[in-house]
N, C-alpha and C positions, 0 to 999 in steps of 0.2 A: 359501480362498472368502473364510471374514471377516475374517483379515488381511488383504487383499486390498481389502476393504472401510476398513477402519479404516484404512492406508495412504491413502487416494481424500477418506479424510475430510476427514484432519489434510494431503491438500497443498488442498484444497481452503479450508480455515481458515486455511490462509497464503496465499494468493494473494485471499482472500473481498472479496468489492467493496468492505464496507465498509470495509479497514482501508488497502484502494489508495484508497479515495476521500478519507481521513483523510493521507495518507499525504499523497500531493496538495495535496489544503490547506494545512496545514503547508508546501511547497514554493511556494506560489503567498502566503502568509503570509511567508515569508524574500525572498522577490522583492520585491512590495508594501511592504515591511520597507524592504529597501537600497532603491528607489530612492524610495520618499515618505523618508529619509535624506540622498538626495543633492542631493533639488529642495530639500529645507527647506536645505542648503549651501550651495547655488547662492541659497536667493533671498531671504535671510537680510543679507545685502548692499543691497538692492534699498528689504526692510522696510525697513532702520536708518536710510538715504538719510531717505528719504521722511519716519519716529518723525520725524530732527530737524531736519527742515526744520516741522517744526510751533511747535519752544517758539523761547524766546531766549536769548541768547548766555549767557547764566551759567547757563543748567537745560542746554546741551548740552555746557558743561565738568561739571557734577555726575556727583558720583561716588559710590555706584556710579550706571551709568546709567539716566535717566528711560524707562518701557518704555508710559508713557502721554502718548495724540498730545495735543500742547494745542495752540490757535486761532492759532500765527502764522505759518502757513502761506504766506496772502497778502501778509501785512506782511513775510515773508522773499523771496520772489518779484516784490512791486515793488522792493525796497530790491536787489537782484539785476539785474533790470530796467532802472533807472536808473544802477547806478553802474559799470554797462562796456558798456551801450548793445546789453541781449540781444537787439533785437530783429532790429535792423543782425545779431548774428552769426546769427542761426536765417534768417535772411534770406539768407544768404552759405551757409551752411552746406544749409540745402536748393535751394538754388541748382546747386551744383556736384556735391552728392548727388546729387537728378534728372538731374542732365546728363551725368552719367558714367558710370548705373547707364541710361538709354536709349542710351547712342552707344555701352556697350558690348553694352546685346541686339543694335541693330543691325550693327556692325560683324561682333561673332558668328557673328549666322547667315550675313553675306552670304561672312567666311570659310568658314564650315564645309559652309556650299552648294554654296564653290567645289573643296574639299578632295575632297567625297563626289559628285559628279553630271560633272565636266568634268576631262577628260584634256590634260593641259600639261603642258613641260615645266620638270621642278626642284620636281614636286608630293612625288617622295618623298624629295625636302630639301629640303624649305621645310618641310613641318610636323614633322621634329624640329625644326628651327631655333627657333620656335614654343615648340619645350617645354625648348630650352634656356634663351631669356630666364624661365621660369618659378621659373629656382635662382636669379635675379640679387637681391637684394632690392633693400629703399628706399633700405638706407640706404650701398648701395653705390654705388646710384645717382643719389647725392644729388648726390653734385657734378657730375658730367658734364652732369647737367640740368641745373642750374641756370646753370651757364655758357654754356649753351645755350639757354634761357632771358632770362638778363640779352643774350644779343648780338640777341636780334633785339629787343629791348625791351619784353616781356612784366613784367617783373617786378610785382610790382603787380597784376596783372591777372585777371579771372578768369581769360584764355587758360592764365597759369601754373595754376592750383590743376585745370584740369579735362583739356587734351587731353593731359597725360602718361598719365592712366593706361585712355585708351578705349580701347589696343588692351588684347586680354583672353583669355591662353590659354587661363583653367579655361577661359570663356565658348563657346571653342571646341571646348575639347574637349566639354565638357556637348551641343552641338548636335551635334556629327560622331557620336560614339558615336550619340544616338539616329536620328540621320537612314541611316547602316550598317548599325538596325534596320530600313530599312525597306522593305518586298519590293522587284525591279525592274523588275516587273510594274505595279508604280504608276507609275514617270515615262512606261513604255513606255505605259502605258495613256493617258494625259494626248499624247504627243509621237500617237498616232497620230488626238486628239480637235482636234491641233489647236494643239493649245497650246504657247505657248513657253516658253523655261528660264523666261523671267522671272513671266510669269503661272504653272505648277507651281505656281515657287515663293511666290510672295505667294495664291494661292486655293485650293496645300493643304497644303507647309509649311508654314507659317508657322502655319493652324490648329490643325492637328497641334498644334504647336512648341508653346503656349499655356501649357500647365502650366510647360513647363523657363523659361520666359519670366518669367513667374510667380515660380518658385526664383531663378534666378538676379540681378530684379532687388531680391528682400529681400535674397540674397545682396555683392550691389552698392552698395547702397541703405545699409542699415548699416555695410558694411566703408568707404567715404568721409567715411562723419559721424563715424567717429567717428576716421578721420587728425587726426594730431595733428604727426609732426616735418616733412613738404613744406608744407602751411601757414605751420609754425612758419619754414618759412627763404627762402621767396618774397615772404610781405607783413611791411610794417612799416610799413605805413599802418594806421591801428585798424578805418577802415570796410570793405578791406577781410579781415579778421581774421578768424576760420570761431569756433564756440561751441565746440570743444573749449581753445583757445587760452585761450577767454573765461574760461574755470573757472581758470588759473591769473592768468589776472589774478584773478578775484576770492580767487584765495588770498594774493594777491599782495597789500596790505596795509599800512598803514603804523599798523593798531592795533597794541598786545606780544604777544596775540594771534590767531590766525587767527579768522575770526570762520564756527564750520564753521553757524551754523543761517542762514546768508547764502549759502554758501560749497552745501550744501546745499537750501537754497529755488531758486539757480541749475540742481543737477544735478539736480534732478527736472523742472525746463522742459524741458531739456535731450535728455535720456532721453525724452520723450514722441514725440517725430516716431517716429524711427526702432519704438517700440514700438507707438506705431496702424497701422504700414505690418505690420507681422510680422501681429498678429490682424488685417486685416483679410486678410492674398492666408497665413493661415496650413497654409489646407487646399491650397491648390497647392500651396506649400513645399515641404511633409510627404510630398505625391505626389511630385514632380518627383526632390527626394531618393529618395523607396523605388525610385523607378525608377529611378534611376541606378544603386542600391547592388545593385535587383532583374541590372543588365545586366551 
């Protein structure tokens, strides 16, 4: 009996709550330390960009680098703004990004609604064809799209910057997968109450899709804001260029050394709009991504 009691006491000591909590705390500390390390790795370039934008031209080339903020941020922003007419470029980027994000959401909602709530000939073939377009990256499509824009006379216009991006397989998949989770009783109940398909779509499906709409808006806005290749191909007039091309124009200078303080001042201004969008819609974006991951 004594031996059994000794063995049981040893077993309890091995899995005692204090030791288990200690191991759990160590594990949590390691996980948090790893996450903080990754966060520091990703956020350091952004902080260094802002830091360099506050210095003069000579301080930007100092070695070792100066990690103390300067007082030239507004001066560098004004120089970048005036040098490349940054206000016009930011307006173009904002207009194109908003138009593409809103247009993709509208077309994706309608396409996903058609794929999930209507029976029509060729439905099972059309959706795989849409998926195939996802396999074609932009560089593969640049030449035929450019010829198409040139033939219709859309070069150096907003149409060329917006229209080729309005179709979104990503958005269709996002909303289609969400609509497939909706019980069949819901559209049946709406039909019994006398609602037409469009009334059901606008009054029920769209309110239920608000979180996914916000997530797709953030993704598409940031994606279009960072576009460089296609705007570079279809625009040759400065008043039609976007902010990403403006960064290259800031880097190209007649001086022997690039004015990195001015470049970083322009970069700081250009990265503000997508950052503001992400901050304002961060909860909806995280929730929408989490919902799709759970499905």
